[in-house]
C-alpha angles and dihedrals in degrees: 000000000000090000090052092052090046091052093049091046092050092050094048090045089055090052094047092048091055106085093198093056092045090051094050090047091052092047091049091050090051089051091050092049091052090051093050097044097048093040089056091045093050122009091206090067094075097052129116094241093051095045091049088050090052091050092049092050092045095049098087091047092049093049092054091040091061090062092039089056089059094044094049092044090061089051094261136119135204115207094165099074095095092055091042088053090056093049091050092049091049094047090048090054093045096050095044091044088053090057100256120163109263095236092047091050092049093049092046092050092047090052092049091048091050090048092052089051088048089057089058091045094049095055096037097044108027101028093038094226111153109267091229091060095042096050093040087058094046089047087065095039095050094045089050090049090054090050091048093052095048101031085224095303130117115248114215124224114221105265092222093054116119085225089079088068089072091066104026106026128109130212122188090347094305126104114256093235088060091054091049091049091049092053091048092050092050092049091044091050092051092045092049100043107022106041136066088243091064091046090051091049092055091043093051091051091050102039117352095180093054091051091049091051089051087065099258118145095237095181091055092050091051092046092052091049091059092044088054090050090053093047097050092043088053089056090049090048093053091050091052092046091049092048095053093032091227146078120230136171088228095061114111099023104159091005092124092057092051091050094046091047090052091052095046094044086051090062104257109148109250089211094055136247099089128062130176114198094180088048089054090056092050092043092052092049092046094054092042092052092047090051092048093045092052090052092050092053089048099249114163118259088237090064090048090061090048091051093048092049092048091050090050092050092049091047091052090047093052090041091056092045091052090048092052091046090052092050092051094055 
């Protein structure tokens, strides 16, 4: 019996000494608490229809958050994704309204989204301008471009267009955006943990000079990370446009903060060097469930923004504390 207790104690000690496992356990407990609290407050919260609705709404955020995890891990940031989302939505509506073939419109918008991400990557990686400054500038440029294209109006997408299926369709009882997000997460996980690119990203965030001296083209890795951010945000933008059946310059306002909050709450180090793709998934779902729960208990949208901002601030605080603790070891 003593041997059995010793074995159990040793196994649990190993778990508790692993900070990653402890973090995921804490995040899972937080998710469980949110479920319990809001389910007690409103029985409709914990229903299949509501949870599927939450997943559908969270899908665009999760898709962009996969790329943001990579960008932040290499000590970067992309503040332009909300504006990029609006441009993509507007271009989707314009091309489809002009009678373009759906596949051609999707490919064209993906290329444009990647190109907009490449602009960020060019200045941040090759011109060595801080990513915060670069993406803050393109945030304004891209939002202005969306306003210029729409003149402030909303552009409808033909309701009979197959494009609408991307945002409103269902497959096997699950919304199409959820399937798309699942595929993106799987690819992102493999890219981040199972390829040299992911290893380089983590290395650059930890010690860029050491990675450079190892012969890695650091500028190219950074550039590709921002291209990936533009591409995945383009996918998210098309999903949003298809869901609302319109393109508007006001789509995606504050989107970048929601994505960054999801990534930071998920445990990715804001200062680079450590990324948690699974944490990003849980963080995105946690924030989406909190937002949905607040709506279901009739809390004002103004308070929802306050809650999201407070969660982001607390996550950064704990993030910084964990980073300092790790450096002192």
